[in-house]
N, C-alpha and C positions, 0 to 999 in steps of 0.2 A: 497577837497571834503570830506564830512563826511561819516561815515558808513551808515547813513540813506539814503543818496542820491543814492547809488548803487542799493538797492532794488527798490527805487522809479523809477530809470531809467529803470530797468527791467520791472516794471509795465507799465511805459510809452510805452515801446516797445510793450507790449501786447496790450495796448490801440490803438497804431498805427496800429497794425495788424488787430485788430477787426474793426477799422473804415475804413480801406482801405487807410490809409495815412493821409493827411492833412485835409480831408473833415470832417467838424464838424457835429455831429449828436446830437440830443437831446433825441431820443428814443433809447432804448436798442436794438442792432442788434441781429439777430439770430446767435447763436454760431455754429461753425462747428469744426470738429476735423481733425487734420493732422495725417496721418498714421505714426507710429513709426517703426523704423527698428534697424539696428545695431548701436552700440555705435560708435561715431565719435570722432576725436581728437579735442582738444581745438583750437579755432581759434588763429592764430599768434598774432593778435592785443590784445587779452585778455592776452596772456602770456607775451607780451612785456609790457603792462600796469602794470600787477601785479609784474613784475620783477623790474619796476621803482618805483612803489607805493605799496609796500607790505602791508602797513597799511590799504589800501583800499580793500584788497582782503582776509585778514585774518579774516574770519567770518565763522560760521558753515554753512554747506550746508543744505538748507531747502528741505524737501521732497516735491515732486510734489503733487498737490492737485487739484481736480476738484472743480469748484465753479459754483453756479447757477448764470447765467447772468440776474439778476433782474434789475429793474430800479434803485434800491438803489445801487447795485454793479456798474452799469454803471455810476451813478453819482459820486461814489467814485473814479473810474478810471479817469473820466474827471477832478475831483478836483485835484488829484495827478498829472495828466498830466499838468494842468495849473500851479501848484506850481513848478514843475520841469522846465517847459519852462520859467517861470518868473525868476528862479534862475540862468539860464544860461547867462553868460556874453559874449558878442561878442568879438572875437579876430581879430586882423589884420592878414590877410594872405598876405605873400610877395612872390608871384610867381616869378620864375626866368624868365618868358617869358612875363611879362606885368606889369601894374601898381598895386600898393597896393590897396586892396579892403577890405571892411569889410565883415566878414563872420558871418552868423547868423543861 
């Protein structure tokens, strides 16, 4: 993974949240805000990933910023979402309780 993919994945996550999951939209949705509270600890998966792939995590922390969710911003999020999805290569999952299946 390149350093450019990590921010793109984060933006993809934001796009998924705004769209409500896999449902595609062509119009910009109405934005809403989540309440913020106390600082929480880093999820274990992130810590584990960064301990195994430090080159992917050694980048400056960007300050949070509000953006206007215009049609142009929405189109940009969708464009990045499609680029990230197209760059993901499926891997074979070998469960211990069943047949090998392709994960996507």
